[in-house]
N, CA, C and O atoms as CSV, one atom per row, in Angstrom:
chain,resi,resn,atom,element,x,y,z
A,1,UNK,N,N,46.775,15.983,76.404
A,1,UNK,CA,C,47.521,14.742,76.296
A,1,UNK,C,C,46.550,13.595,76.020
A,1,UNK,O,O,45.427,13.583,76.525
A,2,UNK,N,N,46.980,12.663,75.237
A,2,UNK,CA,C,46.177,11.503,74.881
A,2,UNK,C,C,46.281,10.439,75.967
A,2,UNK,O,O,47.363,10.205,76.506
A,3,UNK,N,N,45.170,9.798,76.288
A,3,UNK,CA,C,45.176,8.719,77.273
A,3,UNK,C,C,45.665,7.431,76.628
A,3,UNK,O,O,45.336,7.137,75.479
A,4,UNK,N,N,46.448,6.671,77.370
A,4,UNK,CA,C,46.924,5.376,76.912
A,4,UNK,C,C,45.782,4.370,77.017
A,4,UNK,O,O,45.080,4.324,78.027
A,5,UNK,N,N,45.601,3.570,75.977
A,5,UNK,CA,C,44.574,2.532,75.965
A,5,UNK,C,C,45.268,1.189,75.824
A,5,UNK,O,O,46.128,1.024,74.959
A,6,UNK,N,N,44.909,0.238,76.657
A,6,UNK,CA,C,45.461,-1.106,76.565
A,6,UNK,C,C,44.562,-1.960,75.677
A,6,UNK,O,O,43.442,-2.302,76.059
A,7,UNK,N,N,45.059,-2.299,74.491
A,7,UNK,CA,C,44.291,-3.176,73.605
A,7,UNK,C,C,44.120,-4.548,74.250
A,7,UNK,O,O,43.077,-5.184,74.098
A,8,UNK,N,N,45.138,-5.000,74.964
A,8,UNK,CA,C,45.077,-6.298,75.640
A,8,UNK,C,C,43.929,-6.337,76.645
A,8,UNK,O,O,43.222,-7.339,76.743
A,9,UNK,N,N,43.744,-5.254,77.386
A,9,UNK,CA,C,42.661,-5.199,78.373
A,9,UNK,C,C,41.291,-5.097,77.717
A,9,UNK,O,O,40.298,-5.562,78.276
A,10,UNK,N,N,41.231,-4.489,76.531
A,10,UNK,CA,C,39.946,-4.337,75.845
A,10,UNK,C,C,39.415,-5.650,75.276
A,10,UNK,O,O,38.205,-5.800,75.104
A,11,UNK,N,N,40.303,-6.604,74.980
A,11,UNK,CA,C,39.866,-7.863,74.363
A,11,UNK,C,C,38.814,-8.573,75.216
A,11,UNK,O,O,37.716,-8.813,74.713
A,12,UNK,N,N,39.085,-8.922,76.476
A,12,UNK,CA,C,38.046,-9.627,77.246
A,12,UNK,C,C,36.816,-8.765,77.519
A,12,UNK,O,O,35.696,-9.274,77.562
A,13,UNK,N,N,37.022,-7.470,77.702
A,13,UNK,CA,C,35.897,-6.558,77.954
A,13,UNK,C,C,34.936,-6.529,76.765
A,13,UNK,O,O,33.723,-6.646,76.940
A,14,UNK,N,N,35.473,-6.375,75.571
A,14,UNK,CA,C,34.629,-6.295,74.378
A,14,UNK,C,C,34.034,-7.653,74.015
A,14,UNK,O,O,32.905,-7.721,73.528
A,15,UNK,N,N,34.781,-8.737,74.246
A,15,UNK,CA,C,34.222,-10.074,73.990
A,15,UNK,C,C,33.038,-10.350,74.907
A,15,UNK,O,O,32.034,-10.908,74.465
A,16,UNK,N,N,33.139,-9.972,76.165
A,16,UNK,CA,C,32.021,-10.168,77.099
A,16,UNK,C,C,30.802,-9.389,76.627
A,16,UNK,O,O,29.682,-9.898,76.678
A,17,UNK,N,N,31.011,-8.163,76.169
A,17,UNK,CA,C,29.893,-7.349,75.675
A,17,UNK,C,C,29.276,-7.973,74.427
A,17,UNK,O,O,28.054,-7.971,74.278
A,18,UNK,N,N,30.103,-8.507,73.530
A,18,UNK,CA,C,29.588,-9.138,72.307
A,18,UNK,C,C,28.778,-10.385,72.638
A,18,UNK,O,O,27.717,-10.613,72.058
A,19,UNK,N,N,29.274,-11.182,73.561
A,19,UNK,CA,C,28.567,-12.412,73.955
A,19,UNK,C,C,27.210,-12.108,74.578
A,19,UNK,O,O,26.276,-12.900,74.456
A,20,UNK,N,N,27.100,-10.960,75.246
A,20,UNK,CA,C,25.847,-10.577,75.897
A,20,UNK,C,C,24.917,-9.788,74.989
A,20,UNK,O,O,23.805,-9.447,75.393
A,21,UNK,N,N,25.348,-9.495,73.779
A,21,UNK,CA,C,24.540,-8.733,72.830
A,21,UNK,C,C,23.735,-9.675,71.943
A,21,UNK,O,O,24.249,-10.701,71.499
A,22,UNK,N,N,22.478,-9.333,71.683
A,22,UNK,CA,C,21.656,-10.169,70.797
A,22,UNK,C,C,22.224,-10.198,69.384
A,22,UNK,O,O,22.000,-11.160,68.650
A,23,UNK,N,N,22.955,-9.159,68.993
A,23,UNK,CA,C,23.573,-9.106,67.663
A,23,UNK,C,C,24.918,-9.823,67.636
A,23,UNK,O,O,25.490,-10.027,66.565
A,24,UNK,N,N,25.430,-10.210,68.812
A,24,UNK,CA,C,26.704,-10.918,68.871
A,24,UNK,C,C,27.902,-10.046,68.566
A,24,UNK,O,O,28.936,-10.542,68.117
A,25,UNK,N,N,27.772,-8.736,68.810
A,25,UNK,CA,C,28.894,-7.842,68.518
A,25,UNK,C,C,28.950,-6.686,69.500
A,25,UNK,O,O,27.969,-6.353,70.165
A,26,UNK,N,N,30.118,-6.093,69.569
A,26,UNK,CA,C,30.343,-4.922,70.405
A,26,UNK,C,C,31.446,-4.101,69.752
A,26,UNK,O,O,32.341,-4.658,69.116
A,27,UNK,N,N,31.386,-2.781,69.905
A,27,UNK,CA,C,32.412,-1.920,69.310
A,27,UNK,C,C,32.715,-0.749,70.225
A,27,UNK,O,O,31.843,-0.248,70.935
A,28,UNK,N,N,33.957,-0.326,70.194
A,28,UNK,CA,C,34.377,0.866,70.933
A,28,UNK,C,C,35.358,1.649,70.069
A,28,UNK,O,O,36.425,1.142,69.721
A,29,UNK,N,N,35.002,2.872,69.725
A,29,UNK,CA,C,35.897,3.731,68.955
A,29,UNK,C,C,36.969,4.269,69.892
A,29,UNK,O,O,36.667,4.864,70.927
A,30,UNK,N,N,38.223,4.051,69.514
A,30,UNK,CA,C,39.353,4.490,70.329
A,30,UNK,C,C,39.865,5.852,69.895
A,30,UNK,O,O,40.354,6.639,70.705
A,31,UNK,N,N,39.743,6.113,68.601
A,31,UNK,CA,C,40.269,7.365,68.067
A,31,UNK,C,C,39.428,7.775,66.871
A,31,UNK,O,O,38.972,6.933,66.098
A,32,UNK,N,N,39.230,9.069,66.730
A,32,UNK,CA,C,38.568,9.586,65.541
A,32,UNK,C,C,37.082,9.775,65.724
A,32,UNK,O,O,36.557,9.799,66.837
A,33,UNK,N,N,36.427,9.909,64.590
A,33,UNK,CA,C,35.007,10.235,64.576
A,33,UNK,C,C,34.826,11.572,63.893
A,33,UNK,O,O,35.604,11.927,63.007
A,34,UNK,N,N,33.823,12.310,64.287
A,34,UNK,CA,C,33.524,13.605,63.684
A,34,UNK,C,C,34.748,14.515,63.722
A,34,UNK,O,O,35.365,14.704,64.770
A,35,UNK,N,N,35.087,15.073,62.566
A,35,UNK,CA,C,36.208,15.993,62.476
A,35,UNK,C,C,37.558,15.334,62.259
A,35,UNK,O,O,38.574,16.023,62.168
A,36,UNK,N,N,37.585,14.013,62.174
A,36,UNK,CA,C,38.833,13.282,61.952
A,36,UNK,C,C,38.724,12.450,60.680
A,36,UNK,O,O,37.660,11.907,60.380
A,37,UNK,N,N,39.809,12.351,59.939
A,37,UNK,CA,C,39.827,11.476,58.768
A,37,UNK,C,C,40.031,10.026,59.203
A,37,UNK,O,O,39.431,9.114,58.636
A,38,UNK,N,N,40.877,9.816,60.207
A,38,UNK,CA,C,41.188,8.471,60.691
A,38,UNK,C,C,40.251,8.094,61.831
A,38,UNK,O,O,40.015,8.880,62.748
A,39,UNK,N,N,39.719,6.868,61.754
A,39,UNK,CA,C,38.907,6.321,62.845
A,39,UNK,C,C,39.439,4.926,63.164
A,39,UNK,O,O,39.638,4.111,62.262
A,40,UNK,N,N,39.666,4.656,64.439
A,40,UNK,CA,C,40.125,3.336,64.864
A,40,UNK,C,C,39.153,2.795,65.903
A,40,UNK,O,O,38.877,3.433,66.919
A,41,UNK,N,N,38.644,1.599,65.619
A,41,UNK,CA,C,37.593,0.997,66.434
A,41,UNK,C,C,37.961,-0.434,66.788
A,41,UNK,O,O,38.379,-1.207,65.926
A,42,UNK,N,N,37.803,-0.786,68.057
A,42,UNK,CA,C,37.927,-2.177,68.475
A,42,UNK,C,C,36.547,-2.794,68.314
A,42,UNK,O,O,35.563,-2.300,68.864
A,43,UNK,N,N,36.490,-3.877,67.557
A,43,UNK,CA,C,35.234,-4.546,67.235
A,43,UNK,C,C,35.325,-6.000,67.683
A,43,UNK,O,O,36.254,-6.713,67.305
A,44,UNK,N,N,34.366,-6.436,68.486
A,44,UNK,CA,C,34.309,-7.827,68.938
A,44,UNK,C,C,33.102,-8.506,68.317
A,44,UNK,O,O,32.016,-7.931,68.244
A,45,UNK,N,N,33.306,-9.736,67.873
A,45,UNK,CA,C,32.226,-10.557,67.323
A,45,UNK,C,C,32.251,-11.910,68.019
A,45,UNK,O,O,33.297,-12.555,68.091
A,46,UNK,N,N,31.111,-12.338,68.526
A,46,UNK,CA,C,31.005,-13.684,69.082
A,46,UNK,C,C,31.111,-14.681,67.935
A,46,UNK,O,O,30.664,-14.404,66.821
A,47,UNK,N,N,31.698,-15.833,68.207
A,47,UNK,CA,C,31.862,-16.851,67.176
A,47,UNK,C,C,30.555,-17.161,66.469
A,47,UNK,O,O,29.511,-17.299,67.107
A,48,UNK,N,N,30.619,-17.271,65.141
A,48,UNK,CA,C,29.435,-17.564,64.348
A,48,UNK,C,C,28.651,-16.344,63.908
A,48,UNK,O,O,27.711,-16.475,63.124
A,49,UNK,N,N,29.006,-15.166,64.387
A,49,UNK,CA,C,28.323,-13.927,64.002
A,49,UNK,C,C,29.128,-13.190,62.938
A,49,UNK,O,O,30.333,-13.400,62.798
A,50,UNK,N,N,28.448,-12.328,62.192
A,50,UNK,CA,C,29.126,-11.540,61.161
A,50,UNK,C,C,28.529,-10.140,61.115
A,50,UNK,O,O,27.482,-9.867,61.701
A,51,UNK,N,N,29.225,-9.267,60.405
A,51,UNK,CA,C,28.711,-7.912,60.212
A,51,UNK,C,C,27.686,-7.866,59.096
A,51,UNK,O,O,26.904,-6.919,59.012
A,52,UNK,N,N,27.678,-8.876,58.236
A,52,UNK,CA,C,26.825,-8.843,57.054
A,52,UNK,C,C,27.503,-8.009,55.980
A,52,UNK,O,O,28.303,-7.123,56.281
A,53,UNK,N,N,27.185,-8.291,54.749
A,53,UNK,CA,C,27.822,-7.572,53.642
A,53,UNK,C,C,27.458,-6.091,53.703
A,53,UNK,O,O,26.296,-5.732,53.895
A,54,UNK,N,N,28.468,-5.238,53.536
A,54,UNK,CA,C,28.258,-3.791,53.597
A,54,UNK,C,C,29.286,-3.082,52.715
A,54,UNK,O,O,30.295,-3.664,52.319
A,55,UNK,N,N,29.007,-1.820,52.420
A,55,UNK,CA,C,29.912,-1.017,51.596
A,55,UNK,C,C,31.185,-0.696,52.368
A,55,UNK,O,O,31.185,-0.643,53.597
A,56,UNK,N,N,32.249,-0.485,51.641
A,56,UNK,CA,C,33.505,-0.066,52.247
A,56,UNK,C,C,33.364,1.369,52.744
A,56,UNK,O,O,32.904,2.236,52.001
A,57,UNK,N,N,33.755,1.632,53.995
A,57,UNK,CA,C,33.629,2.985,54.537
A,57,UNK,C,C,34.765,3.912,54.111
A,57,UNK,O,O,34.727,5.108,54.400
A,58,UNK,N,N,35.753,3.386,53.442
A,58,UNK,CA,C,36.943,4.146,53.059
A,58,UNK,C,C,38.137,3.212,53.081
A,58,UNK,O,O,37.990,2.006,53.282
A,59,UNK,N,N,39.312,3.770,52.876
A,59,UNK,CA,C,40.525,2.962,52.958
A,59,UNK,C,C,40.603,2.381,54.364
A,59,UNK,O,O,40.493,3.115,55.346
A,60,UNK,N,N,40.793,1.059,54.467
A,60,UNK,CA,C,40.690,0.427,55.781
A,60,UNK,C,C,41.605,-0.781,55.913
A,60,UNK,O,O,41.949,-1.441,54.933
A,61,UNK,N,N,41.990,-1.048,57.166
A,61,UNK,CA,C,42.760,-2.241,57.494
A,61,UNK,C,C,42.157,-2.889,58.730
A,61,UNK,O,O,41.412,-2.273,59.492
A,62,UNK,N,N,42.509,-4.150,58.896
A,62,UNK,CA,C,41.996,-4.945,60.000
A,62,UNK,C,C,43.171,-5.659,60.656
A,62,UNK,O,O,43.939,-6.338,59.974
A,63,UNK,N,N,43.320,-5.516,61.959
A,63,UNK,CA,C,44.333,-6.242,62.715
A,63,UNK,C,C,43.608,-7.122,63.715
A,63,UNK,O,O,42.802,-6.632,64.506
A,64,UNK,N,N,43.887,-8.422,63.686
A,64,UNK,CA,C,43.208,-9.357,64.584
A,64,UNK,C,C,43.923,-9.362,65.938
A,64,UNK,O,O,45.105,-9.694,66.030
A,65,UNK,N,N,43.189,-8.991,66.975
A,65,UNK,CA,C,43.738,-8.967,68.331
A,65,UNK,C,C,43.517,-10.292,69.050
A,65,UNK,O,O,44.301,-10.663,69.924
A,66,UNK,N,N,42.453,-11.008,68.687
A,66,UNK,CA,C,42.140,-12.306,69.290
A,66,UNK,C,C,41.183,-13.047,68.375
A,66,UNK,O,O,40.382,-12.433,67.670
A,67,UNK,N,N,41.269,-14.384,68.388
A,67,UNK,CA,C,40.320,-15.196,67.638
A,67,UNK,C,C,40.711,-15.455,66.199
A,67,UNK,O,O,41.879,-15.380,65.819
A,68,UNK,N,N,39.684,-15.764,65.405
A,68,UNK,CA,C,39.873,-16.082,63.983
A,68,UNK,C,C,38.693,-15.522,63.213
A,68,UNK,O,O,37.537,-15.769,63.557
A,69,UNK,N,N,38.997,-14.754,62.154
A,69,UNK,CA,C,37.961,-14.110,61.347
A,69,UNK,C,C,38.122,-14.466,59.876
A,69,UNK,O,O,39.185,-14.893,59.426
A,70,UNK,N,N,37.024,-14.275,59.139
A,70,UNK,CA,C,37.039,-14.460,57.685
A,70,UNK,C,C,36.514,-13.178,57.051
A,70,UNK,O,O,35.411,-12.727,57.359
A,71,UNK,N,N,37.310,-12.601,56.169
A,71,UNK,CA,C,36.923,-11.430,55.391
A,71,UNK,C,C,36.571,-11.915,53.995
A,71,UNK,O,O,37.359,-12.622,53.367
A,72,UNK,N,N,35.393,-11.544,53.504
A,72,UNK,CA,C,34.938,-11.951,52.170
A,72,UNK,C,C,34.623,-10.720,51.347
A,72,UNK,O,O,33.970,-9.789,51.820
A,73,UNK,N,N,35.099,-10.724,50.093
A,73,UNK,CA,C,34.817,-9.608,49.180
A,73,UNK,C,C,35.040,-10.068,47.749
A,73,UNK,O,O,36.039,-10.719,47.445
A,74,UNK,N,N,34.111,-9.727,46.881
A,74,UNK,CA,C,34.276,-10.016,45.459
A,74,UNK,C,C,34.532,-11.473,45.139
A,74,UNK,O,O,35.292,-11.776,44.219
A,75,UNK,N,N,33.912,-12.385,45.880
A,75,UNK,CA,C,34.087,-13.811,45.624
A,75,UNK,C,C,35.371,-14.391,46.206
A,75,UNK,O,O,35.635,-15.581,46.035
A,76,UNK,N,N,36.173,-13.582,46.887
A,76,UNK,CA,C,37.411,-14.056,47.514
A,76,UNK,C,C,37.232,-14.060,49.027
A,76,UNK,O,O,36.423,-13.309,49.573
A,77,UNK,N,N,38.005,-14.923,49.697
A,77,UNK,CA,C,37.943,-15.018,51.155
A,77,UNK,C,C,39.353,-15.077,51.722
A,77,UNK,O,O,40.249,-15.702,51.155
A,78,UNK,N,N,39.521,-14.408,52.856
A,78,UNK,CA,C,40.789,-14.424,53.568
A,78,UNK,C,C,40.500,-14.738,55.021
A,78,UNK,O,O,39.541,-14.217,55.591
A,79,UNK,N,N,41.320,-15.587,55.629
A,79,UNK,CA,C,41.196,-15.870,57.054
A,79,UNK,C,C,42.420,-15.327,57.768
A,79,UNK,O,O,43.530,-15.353,57.236
A,80,UNK,N,N,42.200,-14.833,58.982
A,80,UNK,CA,C,43.304,-14.317,59.782
A,80,UNK,C,C,43.074,-14.667,61.244
A,80,UNK,O,O,41.939,-14.733,61.717
A,81,UNK,N,N,44.176,-14.890,61.946
A,81,UNK,CA,C,44.136,-15.188,63.372
A,81,UNK,C,C,44.905,-14.109,64.133
A,81,UNK,O,O,45.419,-13.162,63.538
A,82,UNK,N,N,44.975,-14.264,65.447
A,82,UNK,CA,C,45.633,-13.279,66.307
A,82,UNK,C,C,46.984,-12.856,65.734
A,82,UNK,O,O,47.831,-13.692,65.418
A,83,UNK,N,N,47.166,-11.557,65.609
A,83,UNK,CA,C,48.392,-11.004,65.044
A,83,UNK,C,C,48.311,-10.771,63.550
A,83,UNK,O,O,49.187,-10.123,62.978
A,84,UNK,N,N,47.265,-11.290,62.902
A,84,UNK,CA,C,47.103,-11.125,61.457
A,84,UNK,C,C,46.671,-9.713,61.093
A,84,UNK,O,O,46.003,-9.028,61.868
A,85,UNK,N,N,47.064,-9.298,59.905
A,85,UNK,CA,C,46.768,-7.950,59.407
A,85,UNK,C,C,46.260,-8.073,57.981
A,85,UNK,O,O,46.896,-8.718,57.148
A,86,UNK,N,N,45.116,-7.457,57.693
A,86,UNK,CA,C,44.524,-7.517,56.356
A,86,UNK,C,C,44.099,-6.137,55.882
A,86,UNK,O,O,43.398,-5.431,56.608
A,87,UNK,N,N,44.507,-5.735,54.678
A,87,UNK,CA,C,43.880,-4.560,54.067
A,87,UNK,C,C,42.464,-4.966,53.656
A,87,UNK,O,O,42.259,-6.084,53.184
A,88,UNK,N,N,41.499,-4.086,53.827
A,88,UNK,CA,C,40.120,-4.381,53.444
A,88,UNK,C,C,39.888,-3.847,52.037
A,88,UNK,O,O,40.117,-2.665,51.782
A,89,UNK,N,N,39.435,-4.705,51.115
A,89,UNK,CA,C,39.198,-4.241,49.741
A,89,UNK,C,C,38.174,-3.103,49.709
A,89,UNK,O,O,37.245,-3.082,50.516
A,90,UNK,N,N,38.342,-2.165,48.785
A,90,UNK,CA,C,37.427,-1.016,48.704
A,90,UNK,C,C,36.128,-1.352,47.976
A,90,UNK,O,O,35.668,-0.588,47.128
A,91,UNK,N,N,35.543,-2.495,48.311
A,91,UNK,CA,C,34.296,-2.967,47.704
A,91,UNK,C,C,33.391,-3.496,48.819
A,91,UNK,O,O,33.779,-3.532,49.987
A,92,UNK,N,N,32.182,-3.904,48.437
A,92,UNK,CA,C,31.294,-4.536,49.419
A,92,UNK,C,C,32.015,-5.742,50.007
A,92,UNK,O,O,32.690,-6.486,49.295
A,93,UNK,N,N,31.865,-5.924,51.305
A,93,UNK,CA,C,32.565,-7.017,51.970
A,93,UNK,C,C,31.812,-7.431,53.231
A,93,UNK,O,O,30.885,-6.754,53.676
A,94,UNK,N,N,32.236,-8.560,53.793
A,94,UNK,CA,C,31.655,-9.082,55.022
A,94,UNK,C,C,32.789,-9.529,55.931
A,94,UNK,O,O,33.827,-9.991,55.456
A,95,UNK,N,N,32.594,-9.393,57.220
A,95,UNK,CA,C,33.538,-9.906,58.206
A,95,UNK,C,C,32.778,-10.862,59.110
A,95,UNK,O,O,31.761,-10.494,59.699
A,96,UNK,N,N,33.275,-12.091,59.220
A,96,UNK,CA,C,32.631,-13.109,60.049
A,96,UNK,C,C,33.621,-13.632,61.076
A,96,UNK,O,O,34.806,-13.794,60.786
A,97,UNK,N,N,33.126,-13.895,62.277
A,97,UNK,CA,C,33.950,-14.482,63.334
A,97,UNK,C,C,33.796,-15.993,63.284
A,97,UNK,O,O,32.707,-16.522,63.509
A,98,UNK,N,N,34.877,-16.678,62.992
A,98,UNK,CA,C,34.866,-18.139,63.009
A,98,UNK,C,C,34.858,-18.603,64.470
A,98,UNK,O,O,34.144,-19.536,64.839
A,99,UNK,N,N,35.664,-17.932,65.281
A,99,UNK,CA,C,35.697,-18.123,66.733
A,99,UNK,C,C,35.392,-16.765,67.361
A,99,UNK,O,O,35.359,-15.759,66.652
A,100,UNK,N,N,35.170,-16.716,68.671
A,100,UNK,CA,C,35.059,-15.419,69.336
A,100,UNK,C,C,36.283,-14.601,68.938
A,100,UNK,O,O,37.413,-15.076,69.056
A,101,UNK,N,N,36.064,-13.373,68.467
A,101,UNK,CA,C,37.160,-12.593,67.891
A,101,UNK,C,C,37.068,-11.122,68.247
A,101,UNK,O,O,35.987,-10.578,68.475
A,102,UNK,N,N,38.245,-10.491,68.289
A,102,UNK,CA,C,38.340,-9.048,68.480
A,102,UNK,C,C,39.333,-8.522,67.460
A,102,UNK,O,O,40.422,-9.073,67.300
A,103,UNK,N,N,38.952,-7.449,66.765
A,103,UNK,CA,C,39.815,-6.851,65.748
A,103,UNK,C,C,39.935,-5.352,65.992
A,103,UNK,O,O,39.086,-4.741,66.640
A,104,UNK,N,N,40.998,-4.781,65.465
A,104,UNK,CA,C,41.161,-3.333,65.439
A,104,UNK,C,C,40.940,-2.900,63.998
A,104,UNK,O,O,41.724,-3.238,63.111
A,105,UNK,N,N,39.877,-2.157,63.773
A,105,UNK,CA,C,39.523,-1.651,62.450
A,105,UNK,C,C,40.013,-0.214,62.342
A,105,UNK,O,O,39.656,0.633,63.161
A,106,UNK,N,N,40.829,0.057,61.331
A,106,UNK,CA,C,41.320,1.415,61.070
A,106,UNK,C,C,40.783,1.859,59.725
A,106,UNK,O,O,40.956,1.162,58.726
A,107,UNK,N,N,40.128,3.021,59.690
A,107,UNK,CA,C,39.483,3.523,58.473
A,107,UNK,C,C,39.873,4.979,58.248
A,107,UNK,O,O,39.852,5.794,59.170
A,108,UNK,N,N,40.232,5.290,57.000
A,108,UNK,CA,C,40.411,6.681,56.596
A,108,UNK,C,C,39.172,7.034,55.789
A,108,UNK,O,O,39.001,6.558,54.667
A,109,UNK,N,N,38.317,7.858,56.351
A,109,UNK,CA,C,37.017,8.176,55.756
A,109,UNK,C,C,37.156,8.875,54.415
A,109,UNK,O,O,38.084,9.650,54.184
A,110,UNK,N,N,36.203,8.575,53.536
A,110,UNK,CA,C,36.110,9.269,52.261
A,110,UNK,C,C,37.083,8.817,51.204
A,110,UNK,O,O,37.227,9.484,50.179
A,111,UNK,N,N,37.769,7.681,51.425
A,111,UNK,CA,C,38.739,7.219,50.440
A,111,UNK,C,C,38.336,5.910,49.781
A,111,UNK,O,O,39.077,5.383,48.952
A,112,UNK,N,N,37.161,5.374,50.139
A,112,UNK,CA,C,36.747,4.071,49.628
A,112,UNK,C,C,35.887,4.169,48.394
A,112,UNK,O,O,35.780,5.214,47.753
A,113,UNK,N,N,35.263,3.018,48.079
A,113,UNK,CA,C,34.409,2.905,46.898
A,113,UNK,C,C,33.134,3.691,47.068
A,113,UNK,O,O,32.295,3.708,46.168
């Protein structure tokens, strides 16, 4: 049986970890990994921090659980706040936290650029 995970409870936990990290980020994989096509990860970024531009890991979406983020790809930018949902373009992209933020990243491996 699968354990129930409270996304609401993870928000303050992951934000605290991100604030205490020199990189300004924290992540916890909730589902997937080796042997799974789907991976879902809660990612927290302290305000002003970003992941830096990186390749797309596969078909992916982003759901904002708290805060405000900016997704940049191919010269375009999108901002989203709590409750926002963004498909991630299958190209190099960056995710930046405008405010302290927590997102749920869902990726289907091997389907991206």
